[in-house]
N, C-alpha and C positions, 0 to 999 in steps of 0.2 A: 451333491445336492447344494445349490446356492442358498446362502443364508443372508437375510436382510438384517443389518444391525443399525441402520439409520432409519429414523422416522421419515415419512414423506416430506415433512417440513425441513428436516435436517438435510435430506438429499437435495432439495430445491435450493437451499442456501449454500451448499458446498461449493467452494472455489470462487466465491464472489463476495462482495460487500453486501451482506444481508441487511445491515443497519449501520448507522453512523457510529464510528469508533468512539469510545469513551475517552476522556482526557487521559486516564492512566494508560490506556491502549495506545493513544497517540504518542505519549512520552516514551513508551517502551518500544514500539515497533517502527515509528516514523522519525525517530531522532537520527540525524545525520552527523556522524563524527568526522574528524579531519580525514581519516582514511576513505570514508564514503565520499566526501566532497572532492578529494583528489581523483578518485575513480570516475566520478560524474564529470569532472572538468575535462577528462580526456575525450569526451564526446564532442563532435564538431560544432554543432549549432545549439543555441538555447533550446530549440524544440527537441532535439535529440537528448539533451541533458535532462530536460523535464521528463521525457518519456522513460529514460533510463532510471531516474530517481523514483518515479512512480512504480515501475516494474520491480525495482529492488525492494521498496517498502511493501508492496503488495505481496511479494513472495514471503517476506518476513511475517506479515499479518495473516494472510489467507492460506499460505502454503503452496500457492500456485501463481503462475503468471496471469496477467489480465486475460480473460477469456474472450467470449463472443463479442462483447461490446467494451472495447478499451476505454470508452468515454464514461462508462458507468462507475465512476469513482466519486465518493463524497467530496464536497468542496473543502471540508476540514482537512482532507488529505492533500488535495491539489495545491491549495494556497501556500502552505509552508514550503512545499517542494518548488513551486514556481518563483517564490521570492528568495529562495536560498536560506530561509530561516528555519528554525526548528519549532515544533509545536509549543505553545505556551505551557510553562510548567505550572503545576498545581500550587507551588510554593506561595 
């Protein structure tokens, strides 16, 4: 017998960006260290590098790769990945 353990709202939000990540979440899940940057640099073009970086960070944060709409990513996530910088720290 199937058991539902997620509310309808939780099920709808599963596997996607349900809301803008907070600053601590950006710092934790979207920080790119030297190993990450080296891995990203192996991709051929800047477009591939950005896509790879977004997928890598999305897996860390959401737990899945980008789903139905790969463009459905908050700008606060895209901008640091596109510029090669890390999210601003709370310091």
